[in-house]
C-alpha positions as CSV (number, residue, x, y, z in Angstrom):
1,M,117.4,93.8,61.1
2,H,116.8,93.1,65.0
3,L,118.4,95.5,67.5
4,H,119.8,92.4,69.6
5,Q,121.4,90.8,66.3
6,H,123.9,93.9,66.4
7,Q,125.0,95.0,70.0
8,H,127.8,96.8,69.8
9,H,130.1,96.2,67.0
10,H,127.6,97.0,64.0
11,L,126.2,99.8,65.7
12,L,129.2,101.9,66.5
13,Q,130.3,101.8,62.9
14,P,131.2,104.8,61.2
15,Q,128.1,105.6,58.9
16,N,129.0,108.5,56.7
17,S,132.6,107.3,55.3
18,I,131.0,103.8,53.8
19,T,127.7,105.6,52.3
20,L,129.1,107.8,50.9
21,R,131.4,105.9,48.8
22,C,128.2,103.4,48.1
23,H,126.5,104.0,44.4
24,P,123.5,106.0,45.8
25,L,121.0,102.9,44.1
26,S,123.6,99.7,46.1
27,P,122.2,98.3,49.5
28,S,124.4,100.3,51.6
29,P,123.8,101.5,55.5
30,S,122.1,104.4,56.1
31,V,123.6,107.3,56.6
32,L,121.6,108.5,59.1
33,S,119.4,106.2,61.6
34,P,115.9,105.9,60.7
35,S,113.8,107.2,63.6
36,P,113.9,104.1,66.2
37,W,110.0,104.6,66.3
38,H,108.9,105.1,62.9
39,R,109.1,102.5,59.7
40,R,108.7,103.1,56.6
41,A,105.8,100.9,54.7
42,P,107.2,100.0,50.9
43,S,107.0,102.1,48.8
44,T,106.3,102.2,44.9
45,M,109.1,105.8,44.8
46,S,112.0,103.4,46.6
47,S,112.1,100.9,43.4
48,P,115.4,100.7,41.1
49,S,113.2,101.8,38.0
50,R,111.7,105.0,39.6
51,M,114.8,106.0,41.5
52,G,117.2,105.2,38.5
53,S,115.5,109.0,37.3
54,M,116.4,110.1,40.7
55,S,120.1,112.6,40.4
56,E,122.1,111.3,42.6
57,T,122.2,114.8,43.9
58,T,118.8,114.4,45.1
59,L,119.8,111.1,46.7
60,T,122.5,112.6,48.4
61,A,120.5,115.3,49.6
62,T,117.7,112.5,50.8
63,R,119.5,112.1,54.3
64,Y,118.2,115.0,55.5
65,N,114.5,113.7,55.2
66,R,115.4,110.8,57.0
67,A,115.4,113.0,60.5
68,S,111.9,112.7,61.6
69,Y,109.9,115.6,60.9
70,S,108.2,116.5,63.9
71,L,111.1,115.6,66.0
72,T,113.0,118.5,64.8
73,N,109.6,120.9,64.1
74,Q,107.7,120.2,67.0
75,P,108.4,122.0,70.2
76,D,106.8,119.0,72.6
77,A,108.2,116.2,70.3
78,L,111.7,115.6,72.0
79,K,109.7,115.0,75.4
80,V,107.1,113.0,73.6
81,Y,110.6,111.0,72.6
82,R,112.3,110.8,75.8
83,A,108.9,108.7,77.0
84,M,109.0,106.6,74.2
85,A,111.9,105.8,75.0
86,E,112.0,105.3,78.9
87,K,108.5,103.3,78.2
88,T,110.6,101.0,76.3
89,G,113.1,99.6,79.1
90,D,115.1,98.4,76.2
91,P,118.5,99.5,77.0
92,M,119.4,99.0,73.0
93,V,116.4,100.6,71.5
94,Q,117.8,103.5,74.2
95,F,121.2,103.4,73.1
96,T,119.9,103.1,69.0
97,Y,117.9,106.1,70.4
98,A,120.7,108.6,71.4
99,K,122.7,107.6,68.5
100,Y,120.1,108.9,65.9
101,L,119.8,111.9,68.3
102,L,123.4,112.4,68.1
103,E,123.1,112.0,64.2
104,V,120.1,114.5,63.8
105,A,122.1,117.1,65.7
106,A,125.0,117.1,64.0
107,L,123.2,118.1,60.8
108,Y,123.0,121.2,62.0
109,E,126.4,121.5,62.5
110,E,128.2,124.8,61.0
111,S,130.3,123.9,57.8
112,D,133.6,124.6,58.4
113,P,136.2,125.0,56.0
114,K,139.0,125.1,58.1
115,K,137.8,122.0,59.9
116,K,139.3,118.7,57.7
117,T,138.0,115.7,59.0
118,N,140.6,113.2,57.5
119,T,140.8,109.4,58.3
120,K,143.7,108.3,56.0
121,G,146.4,106.3,57.9
122,Q,144.1,106.6,60.9
123,R,143.8,103.1,63.5
124,A,139.4,102.3,62.8
125,T,139.2,102.3,66.8
126,D,140.0,106.8,66.3
127,N,136.3,106.7,64.3
128,A,134.1,104.4,65.0
129,S,132.2,106.7,67.7
130,R,132.0,109.2,65.2
131,T,128.3,110.3,64.7
132,H,128.6,113.3,62.6
133,I,127.8,113.4,58.6
134,A,129.2,115.7,55.9
135,H,128.0,119.5,56.8
136,P,125.4,121.0,55.2
137,L,127.0,124.1,53.0
138,T,124.4,126.5,54.6
139,T,125.2,128.6,57.9
140,P,123.1,127.1,60.3
141,S,121.0,130.3,62.4
142,E,120.4,130.9,66.2
143,S,117.4,128.1,65.6
144,Q,118.8,125.9,64.2
145,R,121.9,125.8,67.1
146,R,119.3,125.3,70.1
147,K,117.9,122.6,67.9
148,K,121.8,121.4,67.6
149,K,122.9,121.6,71.4
150,M,119.3,120.3,72.5
151,F,119.6,117.2,70.4
152,E,123.3,117.1,71.8
153,D,122.3,117.3,75.1
154,E,119.7,115.2,74.9
155,G,121.9,112.2,73.2
156,V,125.2,112.5,75.4
157,R,122.3,112.2,78.7
158,W,121.1,108.9,77.6
159,I,125.0,107.8,76.7
160,K,125.9,108.8,80.6
161,R,123.1,107.3,81.5
162,L,123.8,104.0,79.6
163,T,127.0,104.1,80.8
164,K,126.0,103.9,84.3
165,E,123.8,100.6,84.2
166,G,126.9,99.4,82.3
167,M,126.5,99.2,79.0
168,G,129.2,98.2,76.9
169,G,128.6,100.3,74.0
170,A,127.5,103.4,75.7
171,A,130.6,103.3,77.8
172,F,132.9,103.0,74.7
173,L,131.4,106.1,73.0
174,Q,131.8,108.1,76.9
175,A,135.6,106.9,76.7
176,Q,136.4,107.9,72.8
177,W,134.4,111.0,73.4
178,M,136.5,111.7,76.5
179,D,140.1,110.9,74.6
180,E,138.5,113.7,71.7
181,E,137.2,116.1,74.7
182,R,133.9,116.1,72.8
183,Y,130.7,117.4,73.9
184,G,132.3,119.3,76.6
185,F,134.1,115.6,78.4
186,K,137.3,116.8,79.2
187,R,140.1,114.0,78.8
188,N,141.2,112.0,81.1
189,R,143.0,108.8,80.7
190,T,141.9,106.9,83.9
191,K,138.5,107.4,83.5
192,S,138.5,106.5,80.0
193,R,140.5,103.6,80.3
194,K,137.9,102.0,82.7
195,L,135.3,103.0,80.4
196,Y,137.0,100.8,77.6
197,Q,137.3,98.3,80.1
198,L,134.0,98.1,80.3
199,A,133.0,97.8,77.2
200,A,135.2,95.5,76.4
201,K,134.0,93.1,79.0
202,A,130.6,93.7,76.6
203,D,133.4,92.5,73.9
204,I,133.0,95.4,71.6
205,P,135.9,94.4,69.0
206,E,137.3,98.5,69.4
207,A,136.8,98.2,73.1
208,L,138.9,95.5,73.3
209,Y,142.3,96.0,70.6
210,I,142.3,99.2,72.7
211,V,142.4,97.4,76.4
212,A,144.8,94.8,74.6
213,E,147.1,97.8,73.7
214,Y,146.8,99.0,77.4
215,D,147.8,95.1,78.5
216,E,150.7,95.2,76.1
217,A,152.1,98.4,76.7
218,A,152.2,96.8,80.8
219,G,153.6,93.4,79.9
220,F,150.5,91.3,80.5
221,L,151.2,89.3,77.6
222,D,148.9,86.8,77.7
223,H,145.7,89.1,78.5
224,A,146.8,90.9,75.5
225,F,146.6,88.4,73.1
226,T,143.6,86.9,74.3
227,R,142.2,90.5,73.6
228,Y,143.4,91.0,70.0
229,Q,141.9,87.3,69.5
230,K,138.6,87.6,70.7
231,A,138.7,91.3,68.2
232,A,140.2,89.4,65.3
233,I,137.3,86.9,65.8
234,Q,134.8,89.7,65.3
235,G,136.6,90.6,62.0
236,Y,138.0,93.9,63.1
237,P,141.1,94.7,61.1
238,P,143.4,96.7,63.4
239,A,143.2,93.5,65.5
240,L,143.6,91.0,62.6
241,L,146.4,93.0,61.7
242,R,148.4,92.3,65.1
243,L,147.2,88.7,65.5
244,A,149.0,88.0,62.3
245,Q,152.2,90.0,63.1
246,V,151.7,88.1,66.5
247,H,152.2,84.5,64.5
248,L,154.8,86.2,62.1
249,H,156.6,86.8,64.9
250,G,155.9,84.9,67.6
251,E,155.0,87.0,70.1
252,L,153.2,87.1,73.0
253,H,154.0,83.9,74.6
254,Q,153.3,82.8,71.4
255,Q,155.0,80.2,69.4
256,Q,155.7,81.2,65.7
257,N,153.2,80.0,63.5
258,I,154.1,81.0,59.7
259,A,151.1,79.6,58.3
260,L,148.8,80.8,60.7
261,G,150.2,84.5,60.8
262,L,149.9,84.3,56.7
263,E,146.5,83.4,56.6
264,T,145.1,85.8,59.2
265,L,147.5,88.5,56.9
266,R,145.4,87.5,54.4
267,E,142.0,88.0,55.8
268,A,143.5,91.0,57.4
269,S,144.4,92.6,54.0
270,E,140.7,91.9,52.6
271,K,139.0,93.8,55.3
272,A,141.8,96.7,54.9
273,T,139.8,100.4,55.1
274,D,141.6,103.7,54.5
275,A,141.3,103.7,58.4
276,C,143.7,100.7,58.8
277,P,145.3,100.0,55.6
278,E,148.3,98.5,56.7
279,A,148.1,94.8,56.2
280,P,147.6,94.3,52.8
281,F,150.9,96.6,51.8
282,L,152.6,94.5,54.8
283,F,151.5,91.3,52.8
284,G,152.6,92.7,49.7
285,Q,156.0,93.1,51.1
286,I,156.1,89.5,52.2
287,L,154.8,88.0,48.8
288,T,157.6,90.3,46.9
289,C,160.3,88.9,49.5
290,S,161.4,92.2,50.5
291,Y,160.0,92.3,54.2
292,A,163.3,91.5,56.4
293,K,161.4,90.6,59.8
294,A,160.5,87.1,59.2
295,R,161.9,84.3,57.1
296,I,159.3,83.1,55.2
297,P,159.8,79.5,53.3
298,N,158.9,79.8,49.4
299,E,156.2,77.3,49.3
300,L,153.9,79.2,51.3
301,L,154.3,82.3,49.7
302,Y,153.5,80.2,46.4
303,Q,150.1,79.5,47.9
304,Y,149.3,82.7,48.1
305,G,150.6,83.5,44.2
306,G,154.2,85.1,45.5
307,R,155.6,87.7,43.9
308,A,153.1,87.5,40.7
309,V,150.2,88.7,43.5
310,G,152.1,90.5,45.8
311,V,152.2,94.3,43.7
312,R,148.1,93.9,43.7
313,Y,148.3,94.2,47.4
314,F,150.9,97.1,47.5
315,A,148.6,98.7,44.7
316,Q,144.9,97.9,47.5
317,A,147.1,99.5,50.5
318,A,147.9,101.9,48.0
319,H,143.9,102.7,46.8
320,W,142.9,102.8,50.8
321,G,145.7,105.8,50.7
322,Y,149.0,104.0,52.4
323,L,152.2,106.4,52.1
324,P,154.5,103.4,51.9
325,A,152.5,101.6,49.5
326,L,151.9,104.8,47.2
327,V,155.9,105.3,47.1
328,R,156.3,102.0,46.8
329,C,154.1,101.3,43.9
330,G,155.2,104.8,42.3
331,H,158.7,103.1,42.5
332,I,157.4,99.7,40.9
333,F,156.6,101.3,38.1
334,E,159.0,104.1,36.8
335,H,161.4,101.3,36.8
336,G,159.3,97.8,35.9
337,L,159.8,96.0,38.8
338,E,158.3,93.0,40.2
339,G,157.6,91.5,36.6
340,E,155.6,95.1,36.0
341,P,156.1,96.7,32.6
342,M,157.1,99.8,33.2
343,D,154.5,102.1,33.2
344,L,155.2,106.4,33.9
345,A,151.9,107.4,34.0
346,R,150.7,105.3,36.8
347,S,153.7,105.8,38.4
348,F,153.4,109.5,38.3
349,G,149.8,109.0,39.7
350,Y,151.2,107.1,42.9
351,Y,153.7,109.8,43.4
352,D,151.8,112.8,43.1
353,Q,148.8,111.5,45.4
354,A,151.9,110.7,48.1
355,A,153.8,114.1,47.1
356,R,150.4,116.6,47.5
357,V,148.4,114.7,49.9
358,H,151.0,113.5,52.3
359,N,154.3,116.1,51.7
360,D,156.7,113.5,50.9
361,P,160.1,114.0,49.9
362,Q,160.6,110.6,48.2
363,A,157.4,110.7,46.2
364,M,158.5,114.5,45.5
365,L,162.0,113.5,44.2
366,G,160.2,110.4,41.6
367,L,157.9,113.2,40.1
368,S,161.1,115.4,39.9
369,R,162.7,112.5,38.0
370,L,159.5,111.5,35.5
371,Y,159.2,115.5,34.8
372,N,162.5,115.8,33.3
373,R,162.0,112.1,31.2
374,G,162.4,109.9,33.6
375,C,166.8,111.0,34.5
376,H,168.2,110.3,37.6
377,G,171.0,112.3,37.9
378,P,175.2,112.2,36.5
379,A,174.7,108.5,37.1
380,D,171.9,107.7,34.5
381,D,173.1,106.1,31.3
382,S,170.3,104.9,30.0
383,D,168.9,106.5,27.1
384,A,165.2,108.6,27.2
385,S,164.6,106.9,23.6
386,Q,165.3,103.4,25.1
387,R,162.9,104.1,28.5
388,E,160.2,105.4,26.2
389,Q,160.3,102.2,24.3
390,R,159.8,100.2,27.9
391,D,157.0,103.2,29.5
392,V,153.8,100.9,28.4
393,S,151.6,104.1,29.1
394,G,153.6,106.8,26.1
395,W,153.3,108.9,29.0
396,L,157.1,110.0,27.7
397,I,156.1,110.2,24.3
398,H,153.2,112.4,24.7
399,M,154.4,114.8,27.8
400,E,157.4,117.1,27.3
401,R,160.0,117.8,29.7
402,N,158.8,120.3,32.2
403,E,162.2,121.6,33.7
404,D,160.2,124.2,35.8
405,G,158.2,121.1,37.5
406,A,161.1,119.1,38.1
407,F,163.5,121.3,39.5
408,A,160.8,122.8,41.8
409,W,159.9,119.6,43.0
410,C,163.3,118.7,43.7
411,R,163.8,121.6,45.6
412,R,160.8,121.2,47.6
413,A,162.1,117.2,48.9
414,A,165.5,118.8,48.8
415,D,163.9,121.2,51.4
416,L,162.9,118.7,53.9
417,G,166.4,116.6,54.1
418,H,166.0,114.2,51.4
419,V,169.6,113.3,50.6
420,E,169.2,112.5,47.2
421,A,166.9,115.4,46.2
422,I,169.8,117.6,47.7
423,F,172.7,116.1,45.5
424,L,170.2,116.0,42.1
425,L,169.3,119.6,42.6
426,G,173.2,120.4,43.0
427,W,173.2,118.9,39.9
428,Y,169.9,120.7,38.2
429,Y,172.1,124.0,39.4
430,E,175.5,122.3,37.4
431,T,173.8,121.5,34.6
432,G,170.5,123.8,34.4
433,V,167.6,122.3,34.5
434,G,165.0,124.4,35.4
435,V,167.3,127.1,36.7
436,L,170.1,129.2,35.4
437,R,173.4,127.4,36.0
438,D,175.1,128.3,39.4
439,Y,178.3,126.8,39.4
440,A,178.5,127.6,43.6
441,Q,174.5,126.3,44.4
442,A,175.8,123.6,43.0
443,R,178.9,123.1,45.1
444,T,176.5,123.7,48.3
445,C,174.2,121.1,47.2
446,Y,177.0,118.7,46.9
447,R,178.1,119.6,50.2
448,R,175.1,119.2,51.8
449,A,174.7,116.2,50.4
450,A,178.5,114.9,51.1
451,V,177.8,116.1,54.6
452,K,175.2,113.2,55.0
453,G,177.2,110.3,53.4
454,H,176.1,111.0,49.8
455,A,178.6,108.7,48.1
456,G,177.9,110.8,44.7
457,A,178.4,114.2,46.1
458,K,181.4,113.4,47.4
459,E,182.8,112.0,43.8
460,R,181.4,115.4,42.6
461,L,182.9,117.7,44.8
462,S,185.8,116.3,44.0
463,K,186.4,116.7,40.2
464,T,185.0,120.3,40.6
465,N,187.6,121.3,42.9
466,S,190.4,120.9,40.8
467,M,188.5,122.6,38.2
468,T,188.1,126.5,37.5
469,R,185.0,128.0,36.7
470,Q,186.0,128.2,33.0
471,Q,186.5,124.9,32.7
472,H,183.7,123.6,34.1
473,E,181.7,125.6,31.9
474,V,184.0,123.5,29.0
475,M,183.3,120.5,30.3
476,K,179.6,120.5,30.9
477,A,179.2,121.2,27.3
478,S,181.4,118.9,25.7
479,S,179.3,116.3,27.7
480,S,175.8,117.7,27.1
481,S,176.6,116.6,23.7
482,Q,176.8,113.4,24.3
483,D,172.9,112.7,25.7
484,K,171.1,115.0,23.2
485,M,167.7,112.5,25.0
486,C,168.3,113.7,28.4
487,R,169.0,116.5,29.7
488,V,170.4,115.3,33.4
489,M,173.5,113.1,32.7
C-alpha cells in the first residue's frame, strides 16, 4: 500500500481493536505496523494451508515478531533508523516511523489488571490516536522499561517535530495526547484546540468532527455543518450520525430533509462500531415509530423495511454494547413486541449484559422478573402456563424459579432508585419471594415508591392501612392459592 494514498484517516485508525476481532486467517490490518524499512518477501509459510495448521494462540503471539529484531536488540539500531528517517525527507514516512516506534514501545508496557481500556459507548475520536495494543502478561524488566522509554521518547520527538512542520496527522496525535495527558503532556485546551484546527485543515475526519463540535458550541453553525459534512464524506461514523440528525431536524441553518437524513442515518448505521453504536439504535427507533423528535412519513419508512427490520437495528446497536439498545431488546423479547416472538432466553442475555456490564437498574428489574418466571407484580394477571406456551426459546420450561436471584436483582435496582423496582421489592417482602415475609419492610418500600409517584404503591398502602397484620396474612394465604403457577400475583 502506498503511504501517500492514505495520508490521514487510515493511518490514525486504532489497530488493536480491529485486528483482535478478526479471524487470524482473514485479511486484516496489522496489529503492529511493519518496519518502514523492511518489506517481507512472499513466503510459503504464510499460505493458507500452512497457516491453517498453526494454532490461534501462536498466530496471536507472532504480533510481537513484527517488531524489528535489530531495532529491539542492537544498541545503535535506533540511531541508524533515525538517520534513515532523516534521509528520506518524506514526512509521511517519518510519521509512520514515529507511530511504529510507539507501537513497539507499547509491547513493553507493564500489564496492570487495574487498567481497563473499555471503549464501549465512547465516540471514535476518543481512541483514534491510541497506539498501544494488548499488553504482554509478563512484567517487564528494568532493561525492557528502558527500551520502552527510549522508543517512546524517539516517537514523541518525531511527532513534535512533524507537528511544528505543520503536519496534520502529527498535530492530531499531539492534541489527543494533551487531552489524555499521555507521554508527559499536560492538558491544555487552548493548545490542543489549535492543534485540532491544524489537523482539520488537513481534512483529518476525527479532527474535523472535533472542531465542528467547537464551532457548534460557539454558534458558528455554518462552519460546523461544513466540517461535519467533510468528515462524513470520508465515512467517519460520528459525523455521519450528526449529519443525519441535522437533516432530520433541520438544524445548523439547514432545511429539514427527512429523506436525506434517513439515507445518511442508514449509512451511519452500517458503519457503526463499539465506539459509535448509537446510529442503528436511532434508526431502529425511527423504523418502529418510537422516535418522538421528528414525524416521518410512512412511505419513507417502508423504503427501509419499516417495523419489520427495526428490531434488527436495535440488535445491531446492542451487539456493539449500546446500553439503551440492550435494554430495549431485552424488553422486546421479554414481551414479544414489534412483531417478534416472546424469547425469554434472548431477553435474559440482553438484560444480563446491561445489568452486569453497565449496572443498569431497568435491566436488573428485567432479570428479577425473569428469575421469577416473568411475573411483574400484583397487577400481573397473566398465567405462567401461558408464558410457557408463548416463549419460543423454552427458557421457562427448562429454568426453575430462582427466588433468590429475583430478590437480589430487584434489591440492587431498588438501591439505585428505580421506582418500579422499589415497588416490586415491597411486593416481594409482602409475599415472601426470596426473603422471609416482612410486612414492615413491604410498607417501607411502598412508601418510598409512593413518594416517587408510583400509583400502584399508593394503592397497596391504602389497602394495607385498613388491615391488621393477621388480616393481611389471611388475605395473602387466600390470594396465593389463586395463582399457583406464579408466586408473585
